[in-house]
N, CA and C atoms as a LAMMPS dump frame, in Angstrom:
ITEM: TIMESTEP
0
ITEM: NUMBER OF ATOMS
354
ITEM: BOX BOUNDS ff ff ff
-5.0000000000000000e+02 5.0000000000000000e+02
-5.0000000000000000e+02 5.0000000000000000e+02
-5.0000000000000000e+02 5.0000000000000000e+02
ITEM: ATOMS id mol type element x y z
1 1 1 N -218.505 -417.741 217.669
2 1 2 C -217.84 -418.538 218.667
3 1 3 C -218.358 -419.966 218.656
4 2 1 N -219.666 -420.153 218.482
5 2 2 C -220.215 -421.503 218.418
6 2 3 C -219.581 -422.303 217.295
7 3 1 N -219.236 -421.641 216.199
8 3 2 C -218.618 -422.317 215.052
9 3 3 C -217.12 -422.532 215.252
10 4 1 N -216.563 -421.979 216.32
11 4 2 C -215.127 -422.13 216.562
12 4 3 C -214.268 -421.229 215.693
13 5 1 N -214.864 -420.192 215.127
14 5 2 C -214.141 -419.281 214.233
15 5 3 C -213.425 -418.209 215.047
16 6 1 N -212.27 -418.562 215.601
17 6 2 C -211.546 -417.626 216.447
18 6 3 C -210.916 -416.496 215.642
19 7 1 N -210.546 -416.741 214.391
20 7 2 C -210.024 -415.667 213.533
21 7 3 C -211.128 -414.646 213.256
22 8 1 N -212.33 -415.126 213.028
23 8 2 C -213.46 -414.234 212.82
24 8 3 C -213.773 -413.431 214.072
25 9 1 N -213.648 -414.072 215.226
26 9 2 C -213.851 -413.376 216.487
27 9 3 C -212.791 -412.292 216.679
28 10 1 N -211.538 -412.615 216.349
29 10 2 C -210.45 -411.632 216.48
30 10 3 C -210.703 -410.427 215.59
31 11 1 N -211.264 -410.658 214.402
32 11 2 C -211.524 -409.573 213.454
33 11 3 C -212.572 -408.583 213.971
34 12 1 N -213.349 -408.982 214.979
35 12 2 C -214.357 -408.101 215.559
36 12 3 C -213.776 -407.154 216.607
37 13 1 N -212.47 -407.295 216.893
38 13 2 C -211.836 -406.555 217.986
39 13 3 C -210.832 -405.527 217.475
40 14 1 N -210.608 -404.503 218.305
41 14 2 C -209.569 -403.522 217.995
42 14 3 C -208.197 -404.184 218.103
43 15 1 N -207.18 -403.53 217.567
44 15 2 C -205.82 -404.081 217.597
45 15 3 C -205.317 -404.301 219.015
46 16 1 N -205.728 -403.43 219.958
47 16 2 C -205.238 -403.535 221.332
48 16 3 C -206.333 -403.949 222.324
49 17 1 N -207.303 -404.728 221.866
50 17 2 C -208.405 -405.169 222.718
51 17 3 C -207.889 -405.977 223.906
52 18 1 N -208.576 -405.834 225.036
53 18 2 C -208.202 -406.549 226.25
54 18 3 C -209.394 -407.327 226.796
55 19 1 N -209.08 -408.332 227.61
56 19 2 C -210.108 -409.157 228.249
57 19 3 C -209.73 -409.341 229.712
58 20 1 N -210.699 -409.141 230.586
59 20 2 C -210.56 -409.465 232.004
60 20 3 C -211.557 -410.563 232.301
61 21 1 N -211.144 -411.552 233.077
62 21 2 C -212.039 -412.637 233.465
63 21 3 C -211.86 -412.895 234.949
64 22 1 N -212.888 -413.397 235.61
65 22 2 C -212.838 -413.622 237.049
66 22 3 C -212.083 -414.911 237.403
67 23 1 N -210.909 -415.077 236.805
68 23 2 C -210.082 -416.255 237.081
69 23 3 C -208.82 -415.91 237.858
70 24 1 N -208.68 -414.648 238.244
71 24 2 C -207.534 -414.223 239.022
72 24 3 C -206.304 -413.876 238.205
73 25 1 N -206.368 -414.014 236.883
74 25 2 C -205.205 -413.756 236.02
75 25 3 C -205.075 -412.29 235.612
76 26 1 N -206.064 -411.485 235.921
77 26 2 C -205.993 -410.069 235.551
78 26 3 C -206.343 -409.827 234.093
79 27 1 N -206.089 -408.628 233.641
80 27 2 C -206.384 -408.247 232.257
81 27 3 C -205.323 -408.816 231.331
82 28 1 N -205.752 -409.335 230.191
83 28 2 C -204.819 -409.888 229.205
84 28 3 C -205.208 -409.413 227.814
85 29 1 N -204.348 -409.615 226.868
86 29 2 C -204.639 -409.231 225.483
87 29 3 C -205.668 -410.185 224.892
88 30 1 N -206.324 -409.728 223.848
89 30 2 C -207.289 -410.583 223.163
90 30 3 C -206.584 -411.812 222.579
91 31 1 N -205.353 -411.652 222.13
92 31 2 C -204.614 -412.795 221.578
93 31 3 C -204.422 -413.881 222.635
94 32 1 N -204.044 -413.479 223.842
95 32 2 C -203.848 -414.441 224.929
96 32 3 C -205.161 -415.127 225.276
97 33 1 N -206.239 -414.367 225.321
98 33 2 C -207.542 -414.965 225.643
99 33 3 C -207.966 -415.937 224.555
100 34 1 N -207.727 -415.602 223.293
101 34 2 C -208.101 -416.515 222.205
102 34 3 C -207.264 -417.788 222.239
103 35 1 N -206.001 -417.696 222.677
104 35 2 C -205.191 -418.912 222.868
105 35 3 C -205.835 -419.81 223.921
106 36 1 N -206.312 -419.22 225.007
107 36 2 C -206.981 -419.987 226.062
108 36 3 C -208.272 -420.613 225.551
109 37 1 N -209.027 -419.865 224.776
110 37 2 C -210.276 -420.382 224.217
111 37 3 C -209.984 -421.547 223.272
112 38 1 N -208.942 -421.426 222.444
113 38 2 C -208.579 -422.509 221.522
114 38 3 C -208.215 -423.768 222.298
115 39 1 N -207.47 -423.619 223.369
116 39 2 C -207.108 -424.766 224.208
117 39 3 C -208.356 -425.384 224.839
118 40 1 N -209.231 -424.543 225.328
119 40 2 C -210.488 -425.007 225.926
120 40 3 C -211.324 -425.766 224.899
121 41 1 N -211.444 -425.205 223.678
122 41 2 C -212.242 -425.834 222.63
123 41 3 C -211.683 -427.186 222.204
124 42 1 N -210.4 -427.433 222.427
125 42 2 C -209.821 -428.712 222.021
126 42 3 C -210.452 -429.886 222.783
127 43 1 N -211.021 -429.627 223.952
128 43 2 C -211.676 -430.678 224.717
129 43 3 C -213.19 -430.659 224.627
130 44 1 N -213.716 -429.783 223.789
131 44 2 C -215.164 -429.597 223.676
132 44 3 C -215.673 -430.138 222.338
133 45 1 N -216.722 -430.918 222.41
134 45 2 C -217.377 -431.412 221.189
135 45 3 C -218.265 -430.321 220.587
136 46 1 N -219.001 -429.62 221.457
137 46 2 C -219.869 -428.549 220.961
138 46 3 C -220.137 -427.538 222.068
139 47 1 N -220.463 -426.338 221.651
140 47 2 C -220.848 -425.262 222.558
141 47 3 C -222.022 -424.521 221.933
142 48 1 N -222.99 -424.202 222.767
143 48 2 C -224.156 -423.453 222.292
144 48 3 C -224.411 -422.31 223.269
145 49 1 N -224.596 -421.109 222.734
146 49 2 C -224.89 -419.936 223.543
147 49 3 C -226.394 -419.753 223.665
148 50 1 N -226.844 -419.508 224.868
149 50 2 C -228.233 -419.139 225.125
150 50 3 C -228.204 -417.749 225.757
151 51 1 N -228.578 -416.744 224.993
152 51 2 C -228.596 -415.379 225.52
153 51 3 C -229.822 -415.231 226.406
154 52 1 N -229.581 -414.86 227.655
155 52 2 C -230.659 -414.695 228.631
156 52 3 C -231.194 -413.273 228.573
157 53 1 N -230.277 -412.302 228.547
158 53 2 C -230.687 -410.901 228.41
159 53 3 C -229.507 -410.074 227.921
160 54 1 N -229.829 -408.951 227.327
161 54 2 C -228.794 -408.066 226.778
162 54 3 C -229.259 -406.618 226.938
163 55 1 N -228.34 -405.778 227.429
164 55 2 C -228.622 -404.355 227.593
165 55 3 C -227.651 -403.571 226.722
166 56 1 N -228.168 -402.578 226.005
167 56 2 C -227.364 -401.767 225.088
168 56 3 C -227.294 -400.325 225.579
169 57 1 N -226.111 -399.756 225.469
170 57 2 C -225.894 -398.314 225.605
171 57 3 C -224.97 -397.948 224.455
172 58 1 N -224.857 -396.678 224.127
173 58 2 C -223.898 -396.322 223.081
174 58 3 C -222.502 -396.849 223.442
175 59 1 N -221.91 -397.599 222.555
176 59 2 C -220.566 -398.164 222.694
177 59 3 C -220.412 -399.153 223.841
178 60 1 N -221.515 -399.706 224.35
179 60 2 C -221.446 -400.714 225.417
180 60 3 C -222.574 -401.721 225.273
181 61 1 N -222.273 -402.967 225.648
182 61 2 C -223.288 -404.017 225.736
183 61 3 C -222.993 -404.827 226.986
184 62 1 N -224.039 -405.124 227.741
185 62 2 C -223.946 -406.026 228.876
186 62 3 C -224.833 -407.214 228.549
187 63 1 N -224.266 -408.397 228.588
188 63 2 C -225.009 -409.587 228.176
189 63 3 C -224.868 -410.686 229.217
190 64 1 N -225.984 -411.316 229.541
191 64 2 C -225.987 -412.505 230.377
192 64 3 C -226.314 -413.679 229.473
193 65 1 N -225.524 -414.74 229.585
194 65 2 C -225.763 -415.896 228.735
195 65 3 C -225.343 -417.181 229.44
196 66 1 N -225.78 -418.295 228.863
197 66 2 C -225.403 -419.618 229.341
198 66 3 C -224.728 -420.326 228.185
199 67 1 N -223.535 -420.854 228.441
200 67 2 C -222.857 -421.694 227.456
201 67 3 C -223.185 -423.139 227.798
202 68 1 N -223.804 -423.834 226.873
203 68 2 C -224.106 -425.251 227.046
204 68 3 C -222.963 -426.017 226.388
205 69 1 N -222.219 -426.767 227.191
206 69 2 C -220.994 -427.422 226.733
207 69 3 C -221.15 -428.932 226.714
208 70 1 N -220.664 -429.549 225.642
209 70 2 C -220.597 -431.009 225.54
210 70 3 C -219.131 -431.37 225.318
211 71 1 N -218.575 -432.126 226.251
212 71 2 C -217.173 -432.514 226.156
213 71 3 C -216.967 -433.699 225.234
214 72 1 N -215.768 -433.848 224.727
215 72 2 C -215.435 -434.99 223.863
216 72 3 C -215.545 -436.306 224.63
217 73 1 N -215.475 -436.234 225.959
218 73 2 C -215.578 -437.428 226.798
219 73 3 C -217.016 -437.767 227.16
220 74 1 N -217.981 -437.026 226.596
221 74 2 C -219.391 -437.277 226.87
222 74 3 C -219.953 -436.439 228.01
223 75 1 N -219.108 -435.721 228.719
224 75 2 C -219.58 -434.888 229.822
225 75 3 C -220.371 -433.696 229.29
226 76 1 N -221.227 -433.191 230.147
227 76 2 C -222.014 -432.009 229.813
228 76 3 C -221.953 -431.046 230.986
229 77 1 N -221.881 -429.766 230.675
230 77 2 C -221.904 -428.749 231.718
231 77 3 C -222.44 -427.458 231.132
232 78 1 N -222.662 -426.518 232.018
233 78 2 C -223.113 -425.194 231.625
234 78 3 C -222.205 -424.18 232.292
235 79 1 N -221.892 -423.129 231.578
236 79 2 C -221.17 -422.009 232.162
237 79 3 C -222.105 -420.81 232.103
238 80 1 N -222.497 -420.337 233.272
239 80 2 C -223.328 -419.147 233.355
240 80 3 C -222.387 -417.949 233.324
241 81 1 N -222.686 -416.992 232.476
242 81 2 C -221.737 -415.899 232.266
243 81 3 C -222.451 -414.567 232.1
244 82 1 N -221.718 -413.546 232.491
245 82 2 C -222.106 -412.171 232.195
246 82 3 C -220.887 -411.502 231.58
247 83 1 N -221.088 -410.797 230.492
248 83 2 C -219.98 -410.139 229.8
249 83 3 C -220.354 -408.686 229.513
250 84 1 N -219.392 -407.816 229.766
251 84 2 C -219.541 -406.404 229.43
252 84 3 C -218.586 -406.121 228.278
253 85 1 N -219.127 -405.641 227.164
254 85 2 C -218.347 -405.307 225.98
255 85 3 C -218.306 -403.792 225.831
256 86 1 N -217.123 -403.245 225.589
257 86 2 C -216.966 -401.823 225.29
258 86 3 C -216.437 -401.726 223.866
259 87 1 N -217.036 -400.856 223.073
260 87 2 C -216.706 -400.736 221.658
261 87 3 C -216.022 -399.41 221.354
262 88 1 N -215.128 -399.44 220.387
263 88 2 C -214.51 -398.237 219.813
264 88 3 C -214.553 -398.397 218.307
265 89 1 N -215.144 -397.423 217.63
266 89 2 C -215.23 -397.486 216.173
267 89 3 C -215.954 -398.723 215.665
268 90 1 N -216.915 -399.22 216.431
269 90 2 C -217.686 -400.39 216.02
270 90 3 C -217.009 -401.721 216.309
271 91 1 N -215.799 -401.698 216.878
272 91 2 C -215.074 -402.929 217.207
273 91 3 C -214.989 -403.095 218.727
274 92 1 N -214.866 -404.326 219.181
275 92 2 C -214.746 -404.613 220.607
276 92 3 C -213.377 -404.132 221.086
277 93 1 N -213.377 -403.254 222.086
278 93 2 C -212.133 -402.718 222.641
279 93 3 C -211.777 -403.395 223.962
280 94 1 N -212.803 -403.807 224.721
281 94 2 C -212.537 -404.515 225.97
282 94 3 C -213.725 -405.395 226.328
283 95 1 N -213.408 -406.459 227.042
284 95 2 C -214.415 -407.401 227.517
285 95 3 C -214.114 -407.691 228.976
286 96 1 N -215.152 -407.71 229.787
287 96 2 C -215.056 -408.194 231.16
288 96 3 C -216.002 -409.383 231.258
289 97 1 N -215.451 -410.552 231.611
290 97 2 C -216.241 -411.782 231.659
291 97 3 C -216.313 -412.316 233.08
292 98 1 N -217.506 -412.675 233.487
293 98 2 C -217.729 -413.338 234.767
294 98 3 C -218.349 -414.693 234.455
295 99 1 N -217.653 -415.774 234.786
296 99 2 C -218.116 -417.125 234.463
297 99 3 C -218.284 -417.953 235.721
298 100 1 N -219.276 -418.837 235.71
299 100 2 C -219.481 -419.796 236.78
300 100 3 C -219.946 -421.088 236.136
301 101 1 N -219.124 -422.132 236.187
302 101 2 C -219.467 -423.403 235.536
303 101 3 C -220.264 -424.281 236.468
304 102 1 N -221.297 -424.9 235.91
305 102 2 C -222.145 -425.814 236.671
306 102 3 C -222.284 -427.11 235.897
307 103 1 N -222.092 -428.275 236.556
308 103 2 C -222.305 -429.541 235.858
309 103 3 C -223.783 -429.722 235.553
310 104 1 N -224.058 -430.458 234.498
311 104 2 C -225.45 -430.792 234.187
312 104 3 C -225.971 -431.692 235.297
313 105 1 N -227.228 -431.528 235.694
314 105 2 C -227.775 -432.423 236.713
315 105 3 C -227.86 -433.848 236.172
316 106 1 N -227.732 -434.86 237.048
317 106 2 C -227.814 -436.24 236.572
318 106 3 C -229.21 -436.548 236.038
319 107 1 N -229.274 -437.507 235.14
320 107 2 C -230.561 -437.937 234.598
321 107 3 C -231.396 -438.559 235.71
322 108 1 N -232.679 -438.259 235.72
323 108 2 C -233.563 -438.832 236.73
324 108 3 C -234.665 -439.672 236.107
325 109 1 N -234.725 -439.691 234.791
326 109 2 C -235.717 -440.497 234.084
327 109 3 C -235.085 -441.025 232.817
328 110 1 N -235.64 -442.099 232.305
329 110 2 C -235.148 -442.629 231.045
330 110 3 C -234.625 -444.04 231.193
331 111 1 N -234.328 -444.698 230.085
332 111 2 C -233.966 -446.115 230.103
333 111 3 C -232.603 -446.414 230.717
334 112 1 N -231.707 -445.439 230.819
335 112 2 C -230.351 -445.701 231.309
336 112 3 C -230.148 -445.234 232.734
337 113 1 N -231.238 -444.916 233.419
338 113 2 C -231.131 -444.391 234.774
339 113 3 C -231.622 -445.439 235.757
340 114 1 N -230.864 -445.645 236.793
341 114 2 C -231.276 -446.571 237.844
342 114 3 C -232.015 -445.766 238.887
343 115 1 N -233.231 -446.147 239.148
344 115 2 C -234.033 -445.424 240.135
345 115 3 C -233.531 -445.728 241.536
346 116 1 N -233.535 -444.749 242.425
347 116 2 C -233.115 -444.998 243.811
348 116 3 C -234.069 -445.965 244.495
349 117 1 N -233.513 -446.772 245.379
350 117 2 C -234.345 -447.717 246.13
351 117 3 C -235.048 -447.013 247.27
352 118 1 N -236.258 -447.431 247.54
353 118 2 C -237.028 -446.825 248.639
354 118 3 C -236.719 -447.547 249.936
């Protein structure tokens, strides 16, 4: 995903894989979710995943991670996420994603920062 290889990501999924996300849109096909990701990536300069923790069970993974995002406009933000993956035959059959985006805190030190007046 960091490389933007959405075809490679699709190849990791079953033919009828589904994705649910906490955006109110309900469950959708993996194809629809990848269309949304492609649109999202069009405004992103880079994305980096930081895996915070991961729990494994047979045919299931629960992962907490932070996506560090840099926009083409110079903006920076983080999306804190938890994803539950269910596998069938070694391929992803379903994903449940919980995302919460947070802006990067403003710079408080450095040559381009104006210090607050006392």
